N, C-alpha and C positions, 0 to 999 in steps of 0.2 A: 875535733869530734865532740858533739854535744853529749853531756852526761845523761845517762838514762834515768828515768823516773823510777825510784825504788818503791815497790809496793809490798805490803804485808797483807796476806789473805787470811781471814779468820772465819772459820765455819766448823761446826761440829761434824759435818758430813765429809768424809774423805772424798766421796764422789764430787760434791760441790766444790771442795777445795781444788780438785783437779780441773774441773770444768772452768772455774773462774780464772785459775792460773793460765790455762790454755788460751782463754779469750784475751787476757791481758797481754800475754807474750806473743800474740799474733801481730802486735805492733812493735816495730823495732826500737821504738823510743822508750819502751817499758820493760822493766826487769822485776820479776817476782823474787824478792830476796828472802822470803820465808813464809811459812804458814803456821797457823795455830788452831787448835781444836776447841778452845774455850777462852773465856775472858781472862783468866789468870795467866794462861800462856801468852795471850796477846800483850798483856802489860809487861811481862818479862821480855818478850821479843821486841817490843817497841823500844825499851831501854837498851837492849843489846844491839839491835840492828839499825836503829834510827832511820826508819823508812820515811819517804816523802809523803806517802799516802797510805791509808789502811782501808780495806773493805771489811765490814763487820756484820756478821749475822746477829740476830737478836736473841733467839731462843737457843741457849747452849747450857750444858751441864757445868758444874763447879762454880762458874761465875758467868752470868748472862751478859749480853751485849750492852745493856743500859748501865749496869754496874761498872763494867770495864770502861765504857765511854766516859762516865763521870770521873773516874780516877785518871784516865789518860788526859782529858781536857784540863784537869787541875794540875797534873804533874809534868806531862810531856805532850802539850797540845800539838796536833797536826791535823791536816784535812782528813776527814773520815767519811766514807760513803757507806750507808747502811743498806743491807739487803732485807726487804720487808715483804711479808705476806700481803697479797692483795685482798685483805679482809678488813672488816670494821675494827677488829682488835689490832690487826697489824697497822692500820692507819693511826690509831690512837697512840700506840707505842712509838711509831716513827715520828710523829709530831713532837712527842716528848724528847726523842733523841735530837731532833733539830733544835729544840729549845735549849738542850744541854750544850750543843755546839757542833753537832754533825753538819758537814757541809752540804750533803745531798743524800739521795737514796735511789735505789733501784727496786722497783716493785716486782715481786715474783708472782707469776700467774701459774697456779698449779694444774690448770687444765692443759694437757699436752705439754707438761712442764719441760721435759727433756728437749723438745723441739723449740719451744719459745725461749728458753734460756740461751740457746745458741743464737737466736735472732737478736738478742740483746747485746751482742758483742760490740757493735758500733756505739751503742748508747753508753756502755760501761767504759770503753776506751776513751771516748770523748769527754766523759765526766771526770775520769781520772786525770787526763791531760789538762783539763780546764782548772780543776781545784789545785793541782800541783803548782800552778803558776802563782798561787797565793803564798808568798814567802812567809808571811806572818799570819797566824790564825787570829782573827779578830774575836775577842772574847765576848760574844753576844750575851752570854749568860750574865756577866757582870753588869753590862749596860742595861739589859732589859730587866734585871732583877731590881734595879734601883728605881722603882716606881715612884713618881712624884705625885703630890696631891693633885687631883683633878681641878683645873682652873675654870671657873664659870666664865662663859662668854658674855660680854656686855650686850645688852639688847640693842640692836641697831639693824638697819637695813643693809644686808650684805650685797656686795657686787657679784659674789659667786653663788650659784644656785645648786651646785653639785660637786662632790669630791669623788674623783675616779683614781683608783690605785692599780698599778700593774707590777707584777713581780714574777720571778722564776726561782732559780737556785739561790737558796739562802733567804727566800722571801717570807716563809711562815713566821719566824720570830720577829722579823722586821714589821710585818703587818700587825702582829699581835701587840708589839710595843706601841705603835701609833694608835690603834683603836683603844687600848687600855687606858690611854691618857685623856681621851676625849670625854667631855661631860655628857650627862644623860640628856640634857636639852640641846644637843648639837643641832644647829639650825637647818642643815641640809641633808639630803640622802647621800649615801656612800655606796659606790659600786666597785667591785673588786674582781680582777682577773689574775689568778695565781695558777701558774702551770702545775697541774696535779692530775693524777689519774682518778677515775671514778671511785666512789666510796670515800676517798681521802678528803674531798672537799666538804662532805657532810660532817665528818668528824672535826675537820678544821673549823667549820662554822660553829659547831657546838662548843669547842674549846674557846674560841674567841668570845662567844656569848657569855661564857662563864667568867672570863677575865675582864670583861668590859662593862661599863655602865650603860652604854647604848645597847640596843638590840642588834644581834648579828644572826643572820640566817642564810641557809643555802637558797639561792633564788629559785623561784618557780615561774614557769612560762606564763606570761600574761598578767602577773601580779603588778600592782601599782607601786611606784616608789613613794617613800614618805620620809620626812625629816627625822633624823635621829636613829635611822635604821641602816645597817650595812648589809648589802646583798652580795653573797659570794657566788660567782659563776660556777655551776656544776662542772666537775672534771671531765664529763663525757660530752659537753655541749659548748658551742660558741655562743656567747651572750652579747646581745646588743640592746639598745633601748629605743623606744618609739613613742612619739607624741600623738595622742588622739584628743583633740580639743585641748582642755586644760589638764588632762591626765597624761602622765608619762609612765610607761609600763615596760617590763622586761619582755624581750622577744628572743627566743632561741633561734639560731640560724645554722643551717647545714651548708657550709661553703668550703669546698675542698681547697680553695686557694690559700687558706690560712693554715700554715704548717703546725704551729703550736696550739695546743688545746688546753684550756680556753684561750682565745686570742686576745692579747692586749690591744693590738692594732684595731681590731674590729670594735672592741668596747670603746676605746678612745675616739675613734672616728665617728661612731654613732652618737656618742655623747656630745661631741663638738657640733654635730649637725642639729641636735635637739636644743642644746643650751647655749651654743655660740660663745660669746665672750664671758658668759657666766660659768664656764668650765674651769675647775681647778684640778689639774692632773698631777699625779705623783708617780714617778718611775723609780722603781726600787731594784735592788740586787738581782742579777740573773744573767745567764749566758745568752749570746746571740744578740739580735737587734729588734726583737718583737717589741712594739710600742713606738718605734721610730716614725713609721708612717702615720700612726694615730696621733702622735705628738705634733707632727707637722700640721695635721688638720686642726688640732686645738689652737696652735699658734696662728694659723691662717685666719681664725675667728677671733683673735686677740684674747684668748684665754691665758691662764697663768700655769707655768710648769715648774715643778720642783723635782730635782734629780738627787738621788743619794750619792754621796761622795765616794771616791775610790777606797779610802782607808777603811771605811766601815762596811763595804760590800764583801760578801763571800766571793762573788764573781762580778767584776766590774765590766760587764758586757752591755746590757741594755741601757744603763745610765750613760756609759761612755759614748754610745752611739748618739744619744740625744745631746750630750754636752759637746761632742765634736762637731755636731751640726749647728751649734750655736742656738739651740732652741730651749735651753734651760734658763728660767728667770732667776733661779736660786739653786746652788749646789751645796748640799748640807750633809753633815753626819747624821746618822739615823736618830740619835737622841735629840737633835735640834729640829727635826722635821715637824713633830706635833706642835711645837711652839710657833713655827712659821705658819702652819695651817690655821691655828687659832688666831694669830695676829692679823693675818690678811682677811680672814672672814669678818 
């Protein structure tokens, strides 16, 4: 008999604790071993109950979720899934939580809340079961806080004309680490698809812009790509790129065949179509296999693909799919990926 995944549920609302517990225990592989109503209780129960996974609200009395997360990731690290308000402020706090070490988040939508939270049952169960597989919590905070001096890129004609990044669960701090190391005069445009809901990608772009020497912005439909600028696909849109003469611009696409939003497959495939062998693709941590079909298109055009290694992924799903299909030219820990990008450019 397989041992159940033990989960600690932390929320200041008794109603929410009950709803979340009920959703989790709808799956026979999950057991809610305890609940807590504030961060201080959460710390005590993590030490006493040793759960495999914790769900954590952010706004709570006595000690909030961010304070509790910092302590837990330092003393008793485990996979943590944050519950976040679907607001600009909620997005900013959630991004901070991910940078501290939270594995993933569930966005709360307060319109028709009691109905929509029930509809999140599958999302929550899947995320808990996915992050629980990570036996060792990779300390992203230690790796990403060790910022290295930005290395100037020697002036030369590069074989590659664009850098495309794709990520999902665990992606925000990984993307931030890569962009923060790149020099201001980075010679090619950067396009990024990170699975996120609306509002979150705008805050994500602003956070990256503040921590990077290059310009980082949320992409706008029709705008032209330019070297040294990173364009983040908006959370409510699928983003592709299109060439018109010598100009290459962003094009938003409404295509129901792409499950994940924004789609890494679509972004990678359109990039391969426009830039061919000049495409440098990077597939980062995330569940599922989004990016596999797009990576196949990059390789069919003789582009170059880097995949994040298993040890440094929060979830080794998307990179695993690419590696298992023998389409990765390099498989590297996250802290080595910026060096590889700069070296081959």
